[in-house]
C-alpha positions as CSV (number, residue, x, y, z in Angstrom):
1,M,94.5,-42.0,127.7
2,A,92.4,-39.7,125.3
3,A,95.1,-36.5,125.5
4,D,97.8,-39.1,125.0
5,R,96.8,-40.1,121.3
6,F,99.2,-39.2,118.9
7,T,98.1,-36.7,116.1
8,G,99.2,-35.3,113.2
9,Y,99.7,-31.9,115.4
10,K,101.7,-33.6,117.5
11,F,103.6,-34.7,114.3
12,L,104.0,-31.6,113.0
13,G,105.4,-29.8,116.4
14,R,108.1,-33.1,116.2
15,Y,108.8,-31.7,112.3
16,A,109.1,-28.6,113.0
17,T,111.3,-29.1,116.1
18,A,113.9,-31.2,113.8
19,L,113.7,-28.6,110.9
20,V,115.0,-26.0,113.7
21,L,117.2,-27.8,115.0
22,V,119.0,-28.9,111.5
23,F,118.0,-24.9,110.0
24,A,119.6,-23.6,113.3
25,T,123.0,-25.8,112.9
26,Y,123.8,-25.0,109.7
27,N,121.7,-23.4,106.8
28,P,122.6,-21.7,103.4
29,S,121.2,-18.1,104.1
30,G,124.2,-17.5,106.6
31,V,121.9,-17.4,109.8
32,S,123.3,-20.6,111.7
33,Y,125.6,-22.2,114.3
34,L,128.6,-22.8,112.3
35,H,128.0,-19.4,110.9
36,W,128.1,-17.5,113.8
37,A,130.8,-20.1,115.0
38,T,133.4,-18.9,112.0
39,Q,132.8,-15.6,112.7
40,E,135.8,-13.1,111.7
41,I,135.2,-11.7,115.2
42,P,134.8,-14.5,117.7
43,P,131.6,-14.4,119.8
44,S,131.3,-15.3,123.6
45,L,133.4,-18.7,123.5
46,P,131.3,-19.7,126.6
47,L,128.1,-18.6,125.0
48,L,129.3,-20.5,121.7
49,I,130.0,-24.2,123.8
50,L,126.6,-24.0,125.7
51,V,124.9,-23.4,122.3
52,G,127.1,-26.1,120.9
53,L,126.2,-28.8,123.5
54,A,122.5,-28.0,123.4
55,L,122.5,-28.2,119.7
56,L,124.3,-31.8,120.1
57,I,122.1,-32.8,123.1
58,C,119.1,-32.3,120.6
59,F,120.8,-34.3,117.6
60,L,121.8,-37.1,119.9
61,I,118.2,-37.2,121.3
62,F,117.0,-37.4,118.2
63,L,119.1,-39.6,116.4
64,R,119.3,-42.1,118.7
65,A,115.2,-42.4,119.1
66,T,115.6,-42.5,115.0
67,L,117.7,-45.4,115.0
68,R,116.2,-47.3,118.3
69,S,112.8,-46.7,116.1
70,I,113.4,-47.4,112.6
71,G,116.6,-48.8,112.5
72,P,119.3,-48.5,109.7
73,V,117.5,-50.2,107.5
74,G,114.5,-47.8,107.9
75,I,116.6,-45.1,107.7
76,V,118.2,-45.9,104.3
77,L,114.5,-46.9,103.0
78,G,113.1,-43.7,104.4
79,V,116.7,-41.5,102.5
80,A,115.7,-43.7,99.1
81,F,112.0,-42.7,99.3
82,L,112.5,-39.1,100.0
83,G,115.5,-39.4,97.4
84,A,112.8,-40.7,94.5
85,L,110.6,-38.3,95.9
86,V,113.3,-35.2,94.7
87,W,113.9,-36.7,91.5
88,L,110.8,-37.6,90.4
89,L,110.5,-33.5,91.2
90,V,113.6,-32.6,89.5
91,D,112.2,-34.9,86.6
92,F,108.9,-32.7,86.2
93,G,110.9,-29.7,86.7
94,I,109.1,-28.6,89.8
95,V,112.8,-28.8,91.9
96,D,115.8,-26.6,89.7
97,L,118.8,-28.3,91.2
98,A,120.8,-25.9,89.2
99,Q,121.3,-23.5,92.1
100,G,124.1,-24.9,94.8
101,S,121.4,-23.5,98.3
102,V,118.1,-25.8,96.4
103,L,120.2,-28.9,97.1
104,T,121.5,-27.9,100.5
105,V,117.8,-27.0,101.7
106,I,116.4,-30.3,100.4
107,L,119.2,-32.2,101.8
108,E,118.2,-30.9,105.2
109,L,114.6,-31.0,105.1
110,V,115.5,-34.9,104.3
111,V,117.2,-35.3,107.3
112,A,114.9,-33.1,109.2
113,T,112.0,-35.8,108.3
114,I,114.3,-38.5,108.7
115,M,114.7,-37.6,112.4
116,A,110.9,-36.5,112.7
117,V,109.6,-39.8,111.4
118,G,112.1,-41.6,113.8
119,I,111.1,-39.6,116.6
120,S,107.5,-40.6,116.1
121,W,107.7,-44.3,115.0
122,S,107.0,-46.0,117.6
123,H,103.2,-43.7,117.8
124,I,103.0,-43.8,114.6
125,R,103.0,-48.3,114.3
126,R,101.1,-47.6,117.2
127,R,98.4,-46.2,115.0
128,L,98.8,-49.0,112.0
129,S,99.2,-51.6,113.4
130,G,97.8,-51.9,116.8
131,Q,101.0,-53.0,118.3
132,L,103.1,-51.4,121.4
133,D,107.0,-50.8,121.2
134,V,108.0,-51.4,124.8
135,D,111.9,-50.9,125.7
136,D,113.4,-53.7,127.6
137,T,114.4,-52.2,131.4
138,D,116.1,-53.9,133.8
139,E,114.9,-52.9,137.0
């Protein structure tokens, strides 16, 4: 059972996966699935569809787990908290939103953070409260 313990490293792994998923789909650098799919010279269509479906499946896994674990209220609270944090960083002059790409990166970080917390929430809640989350299953 000690190997099943949820650690900070496991959360960081899930967060890194969410970051890769979000930034691989779109990012302002120009190297992303969306940029690749909208090139003038079309890429291999079967490969484009395969990668697109893989990204969609990964997003559905993360979003379904997030919706089931923290729900719409948790998502709204998470976005509000992270929005207030960004507002504080802008107010202190740490983040400058004058560049459009900065806002895009911040929004993508917020999405990845919410997905990482959502997919990890059952483990986090168990560590904080000692209560287990169990899905109902019909046998």
